[in-house]
C-alpha positions in Angstrom: -38.7 48.1 15.3 -40.9 46.2 17.8 -39.6 43.7 20.2 -41.3 40.6 18.5 -39.6 41.6 15.2 -36.2 41.9 16.9 -36.7 38.5 18.6 -37.6 36.9 15.2 -34.5 38.4 13.6 -32.3 37.1 16.4 -33.9 33.7 16.1 -33.2 33.6 12.4 -29.6 34.6 12.9 -29.2 31.9 15.6 -30.8 29.3 13.3 -28.4 30.3 10.4 -25.5 29.9 12.8 -26.7 26.4 13.7 -27.1 25.6 10.0 -23.5 26.7 9.4 -22.4 24.5 12.3 -24.2 21.5 10.9 -22.8 22.1 7.4 -19.3 22.6 8.5 -19.4 19.7 10.9 -20.6 17.3 8.1 -17.7 18.4 5.8 -15.1 18.2 8.6 -16.1 14.8 10.0 -16.2 13.2 6.6 -13.0 14.9 5.4 -10.8 14.6 8.5 -7.8 12.3 8.3 -8.6 8.8 9.6 -5.0 7.9 10.3 -4.4 11.1 12.2 -7.6 10.7 14.3 -6.6 7.1 15.1 -3.1 8.2 16.1 -4.4 11.1 18.2 -6.8 8.7 20.0 -3.9 6.3 20.7 -2.0 9.3 22.1 -4.8 10.0 24.6 -6.8 12.7 22.8 -10.4 12.2 24.0 -11.9 14.4 21.3 -10.3 12.3 18.6 -11.9 9.3 20.3 -15.3 10.9 20.0 -14.6 11.6 16.3 -13.7 8.0 15.6 -16.8 6.7 17.5 -19.1 9.1 15.6 -17.6 8.0 12.3 -17.9 4.3 13.2 -21.7 4.8 12.6 -21.3 7.1 9.7 -24.8 6.6 8.3 -26.3 7.6 11.7 -24.0 10.6 12.0 -24.8 11.9 8.5 -28.5 11.3 9.1 -28.5 13.2 12.4 -26.6 16.1 10.8 -29.0 16.3 7.8 -32.1 16.1 10.1 -30.8 18.9 12.3 -29.7 21.0 9.4 -33.0 20.7 7.6 -35.0 21.5 10.8 -33.1 24.7 11.4 -33.1 25.7 7.7 -36.8 25.2 7.4 -37.6 26.9 10.6 -35.4 29.9 9.7 -37.1 30.1 6.3 -40.6 29.9 7.8 -39.8 32.6 10.4 -38.4 34.9 7.7 -41.4 34.3 5.4 -43.9 35.0 8.1 -42.0 38.2 9.2 -41.7 39.6 5.7 -45.3 38.8 4.8 -46.4 40.8 7.8 -44.2 43.7 6.8 -44.7 43.6 3.0 -47.8 41.5 2.3 -47.8 38.9 -0.4 -44.5 40.3 -1.8 -42.8 39.2 1.4 -42.8 35.6 0.0 -40.5 36.7 -2.8 -38.3 38.8 -0.5 -38.0 35.9 2.0 -37.1 33.4 -0.7 -34.4 35.7 -2.2 -32.9 36.8 1.1 -32.9 33.4 2.8 -31.5 31.7 -0.3 -28.5 34.1 -0.3 -28.0 33.9 3.5 -28.2 30.1 3.6 -26.0 29.7 0.5 -23.3 32.1 1.7 -23.2 31.9 5.4 -24.7 28.4 6.1 -23.2 26.4 3.3 -20.3 27.8 1.2 -18.5 29.7 4.0 -18.6 27.0 6.7 -17.9 24.1 4.3 -15.0 26.0 2.7 -13.4 26.6 6.1 -14.1 23.0 7.2 -12.4 21.7 4.0 -9.3 23.8 4.8 -9.2 22.8 8.5 -11.0 19.5 8.6 -9.0 17.9 11.5 -9.3 21.0 13.7 -13.0 21.5 13.0 -13.8 17.8 13.5 -12.1 17.8 17.0 -14.1 20.9 18.0 -17.5 19.8 16.6 -17.5 16.1 17.6 -18.2 16.7 21.4 -21.0 19.1 20.6 -22.5 16.7 18.0 -22.5 13.6 20.2 -25.5 14.6 22.3 -27.3 15.9 19.1 -26.8 12.5 17.5 -28.1 10.8 20.7 -31.2 13.0 20.8 -32.0 12.6 17.1 -31.2 8.9 17.1 -34.9 7.7 17.0 -35.6 9.9 14.0 -32.4 8.9 12.3 -33.1 5.2 12.8 -36.4 5.6 11.1 -34.8 7.5 8.2 -32.1 4.8 7.9 -34.8 2.1 7.6 -36.6 4.0 4.9 -33.4 4.7 3.0 -32.1 1.1 3.2 -35.5 -0.2 2.0 -35.4 2.1 -1.0 -31.8 1.2 -1.8 -32.6 -2.5 -1.5 -35.5 -2.0 -3.8 -33.2 -0.3 -6.3 -30.8 -3.3 -6.3 -28.1 -2.0 -3.9 -27.6 -4.8 -1.4 -24.5 -3.6 0.4 -21.1 -2.0 0.2 -18.2 -3.1 -1.9 -15.5 -5.4 -0.6 -14.1 -3.4 2.4 -10.6 -4.9 2.2 -10.2 -4.1 -1.4 -11.7 -0.6 -1.0 -9.3 0.1 1.9 -6.3 -1.1 -0.1 -7.3 1.1 -3.1 -7.7 4.0 -0.8 -4.2 3.6 0.6 -2.8 3.2 -2.9 -4.6 6.3 -4.0 -3.2 8.3 -1.0 0.3 7.1 -1.7 0.1 8.0 -5.3 -1.4 11.4 -4.5 1.5 12.4 -2.2 4.3 10.6 -4.0 5.0 13.4 -6.5 5.5 16.1 -3.8 9.3 15.8 -3.8 12.1 13.3 -4.1 11.8 12.2 -0.5 8.0 11.6 -0.9 8.7 9.7 -4.1 11.1 7.3 -2.3 8.6 6.8 0.5 5.9 6.1 -2.0 8.0 3.4 -3.6 8.5 1.7 -0.2 4.9 1.9 0.7 3.8 0.4 -2.6 6.4 -2.3 -2.0 4.7 -3.2 1.3 1.2 -3.3 -0.4 2.5 -5.5 -3.2 4.0 -8.2 -0.9 0.9 -10.3 -0.7 0.7 -10.3 -4.6 4.4 -11.4 -5.0 5.5 -15.0 -4.7 8.9 -16.0 -3.3 9.6 -17.8 -6.6 9.7 -14.3 -8.2 12.4 -12.9 -5.9 14.4 -15.9 -4.9 18.0 -16.6 -6.0 17.6 -19.2 -8.7 19.4 -22.5 -8.3 21.5 -21.8 -11.4 23.1 -18.9 -9.4 23.3 -20.7 -6.1 26.5 -21.2 -4.1 26.3 -24.6 -2.4 28.7 -26.6 -0.2 29.4 -30.3 -0.8 29.5 -32.0 2.6 31.9 -34.6 1.3 34.7 -32.0 0.6 37.5 -31.8 3.1 36.8 -29.4 6.0 39.7 -27.1 4.8 38.1 -26.6 1.4 34.7 -26.0 3.0 36.2 -23.3 5.3 37.9 -21.7 2.3 34.7 -21.7 0.3 32.7 -20.1 3.1 35.3 -17.4 3.6 35.4 -16.7 -0.2 31.6 -16.4 -0.4 29.8 -13.1 0.0 27.0 -15.0 1.8 26.9 -16.0 5.4 24.6 -19.0 4.9 25.1 -21.7 2.2 23.0 -24.8 1.6 24.9 -28.0 2.4 24.3 -31.1 0.2 25.6 -34.6 -0.1 26.0 -36.4 -3.4 23.3 -34.6 -5.4 22.7 -30.8 -5.2 19.0 -31.6 -4.8 19.8 -33.6 -1.6 20.2 -30.7 0.7 21.0 -31.9 4.2 21.4 -28.6 6.0 22.3 -24.9 6.0 25.8 -24.0 7.0 26.4 -20.6 8.7 29.8 -19.0 8.5 29.6 -17.7 12.1 28.9 -21.2 13.5 31.7 -22.6 11.4 34.2 -20.1 12.7 33.0 -20.6 16.3 33.6 -24.3 16.0 37.0 -23.7 14.4 37.9 -21.6 17.4 36.8 -24.3 19.8 39.1 -26.8 18.1 42.0 -24.4 18.3 42.2 -24.0 14.6 42.4 -27.7 13.8 40.2 -27.7 10.7 40.3 -31.4 10.1 38.4 -32.0 13.4 35.4 -30.0 12.3 32.2 -31.9 11.5 30.2 -29.6 9.1 27.2 -32.0 9.1 26.8 -31.6 12.8 27.1 -27.8 12.5 24.6 -27.4 9.8 21.1 -26.2 10.7 18.0 -28.1 9.6 16.9 -27.0 6.1 13.6 -25.2 5.9 11.7 -25.8 2.7 9.0 -23.5 1.4 6.8 -23.7 -1.8 7.7 -21.2 -4.5 4.0 -20.2 -4.6 4.2 -18.7 -1.1 3.4 -15.0 -1.1 6.1 -12.7 0.3 3.9 -11.3 3.0 3.2 -14.7 4.5 6.9 -15.6 4.1 7.9 -12.4 6.0 5.6 -13.4 8.9 7.0 -16.9 8.8 10.6 -15.5 9.0 9.6 -13.4 12.1 7.7 -16.3 13.8 10.6 -18.8 13.3 13.3 -16.3 14.0 15.1 -17.4 10.8 16.5 -15.5 7.8 16.9 -18.2 5.2 14.7 -20.7 3.4 15.1 -23.2 0.5 12.4 -22.8 -2.2 11.0 -25.9 -3.9 8.4 -26.4 -6.7 5.3 -28.6 -6.6 7.4 -31.7 -7.2 9.7 -31.0 -4.3 12.7 -30.1 -6.5 15.0 -27.3 -5.2 14.4 -24.1 -7.2 16.5 -21.6 -5.2 16.8 -19.8 -1.9 15.0 -16.8 -0.4 16.2 -14.7 2.5 14.7 -12.1 4.8 16.9 -9.5 3.0 15.3 -10.4 -0.3 11.9 -9.5 1.0 13.1 -6.3 2.6 14.8 -5.3 -0.6 11.4 -5.5 -2.3 10.3 -2.7 0.0 13.3 -0.5 0.4 15.3 -1.3 -2.7 18.7 -2.9 -3.1 20.8 -3.2 0.1 24.5 -3.6 -0.4 27.2 -4.2 2.2 31.0 -4.4 1.9 30.8 -8.1 1.0 28.2 -7.9 -1.7 29.2 -8.4 -5.3 27.9 -5.2 -7.1 25.9 -6.5 -10.1 23.2 -4.1 -11.2 22.5 -5.8 -14.5 21.3 -2.5 -16.1 23.6 -0.3 -18.2 22.5 2.8 -20.1 24.0 3.1 -23.6 24.8 6.3 -25.5 21.9 5.7 -28.0 19.4 5.6 -25.1 19.0 1.8 -25.0 19.8 -0.4 -22.0 21.9 -3.5 -21.8 20.1 -5.7 -19.3 21.1 -9.0 -17.7 18.3 -11.5 -18.4 18.1 -12.4 -14.7 17.1 -8.9 -13.7 13.6 -9.0 -12.3 10.9 -7.0 -14.1 10.0 -5.4 -10.7 13.5 -4.1 -10.3 13.6 -2.9 -13.9 10.3 -1.1 -13.5 11.4 0.4 -10.2 14.8 1.5 -11.5 13.6 3.0 -14.8 10.0 3.9 -14.0 8.7 1.6 -16.7 5.5 -0.4 -16.6 6.4 -3.8 -18.0 3.9 -6.5 -16.9 5.2 -9.0 -14.3 2.1 -11.2 -13.9 3.4 -14.0 -16.2 7.1 -13.8 -15.7 9.5 -12.7 -12.9 12.6 -11.9 -15.0 13.2 -10.0 -18.2 14.4 -13.3 -19.8 11.2 -14.9 -18.7 9.1 -12.1 -20.2 10.8 -12.7 -23.6 10.1 -16.4 -23.5 6.5 -15.8 -22.5 5.8 -13.3 -25.2 7.8 -15.0 -28.0 6.6 -18.5 -27.2 10.0 -19.9 -28.3 13.7 -19.9 -27.2 15.1 -17.0 -29.4 18.5 -17.0 -31.0 21.2 -14.4 -30.5 20.5 -11.3 -32.6 16.8 -12.0 -32.7 14.5 -9.0 -31.8 11.0 -8.6 -30.6 8.7 -5.6 -30.0 6.0 -5.6 -27.4 4.7 -3.5 -24.5 6.2 -0.4 -26.1 9.8 -1.7 -26.2 12.1 -3.5 -28.5 14.0 -6.4 -27.1 17.2 -7.8 -28.8 18.8 -11.0 -27.6 22.6 -10.3 -27.4 23.9 -13.4 -25.6 22.4 -16.9 -24.9 24.0 -19.7 -23.0 22.4 -23.1 -23.7 18.7 -22.3 -23.3 19.2 -19.3 -21.0 18.9 -15.7 -22.2 21.8 -14.0 -20.6 22.0 -10.5 -22.0 19.5 -8.2 -23.9 19.3 -4.8 -25.3 16.1 -3.0 -24.5 15.0 0.3 -26.1 11.6 2.1 -25.9 10.0 2.1 -29.3 9.2 5.6 -30.7 5.5 6.5 -30.7 4.0 7.3 -34.0 2.9 10.9 -34.0 
């Protein structure tokens, strides 16, 4: 074999290796974990920083890789065709097409891309520093290609990308759902992550303690009775009102009350609860929980009074209420254990009407809608369009709801059972 032929063969091998590099790099850089690359860059990894900068201009990156890959593939095919025509005449075209197709497919496409998929982060970190000068050199050609492509897309009616915020949130939700089934720990983490993502779609009116269940302190009571009420309560903060429960004049903190009691050497009658109470903080019931969480942090407070559009007190919301929407129920030694969900022998559930639909879905892995109502009782009223009587039943959303107890116009207890699917 003559020296020119050997040089051509070596050139083809080198070009195939370059093609494999471009193919594997494209797969790795598009498939590498964005969160991991971001964290590595924060930790001081320079190669991760190069990966992130290259992916910041993804169209230019892909364009440069494709231009480089096509150049080396076409050049390798041309050299192989000319060599085989010289050796075998016109039949060399068929030989070159067959051989180069197999070589490019196996060694320049499938093999490097398969490896890059399996080790995307590792390959991206190795390839990025090498690709950076390539992208810079091919930048003029890539810009021209980008202009042509954008013009063609615009002519076809594609005027831009979808809403980036919505797309990012859906990507995160998809990633959470993908990994949540791995084991019990991952499932619990998935519930918490979904809770965080749902905060901006959840209003404080849906998670507050309703006024019908509120414990409040009458400022006109004797101080001794107020101290007794605070000590008997499982809550450290209670709204303080005068005359009418809607006339909230402050929020009384048990710690502040006990501190003032100590300062007066235990003389309860000398305590002025009005002076001890903190200024009430009122928030609209339509405030989303994410905004309320930020407000709690900014103000350094844990407790707010919830009002409707007419300024009427509807309930209270605390920082713990919002955190529980993320991590689930948090109980301490002073909490009153009320779950409100009891499994029956026949497979049905006895449910307190005040249980929120979110808590029910989370506890039993159901999918009842919570767009129109916050509680199970509210869902019954919304779907039935009336105030049902005790013993009345309804079937919707794949479940049967039976009203077991009603007080005045409030549904207190229900029986809920999945309806059997017709086979």
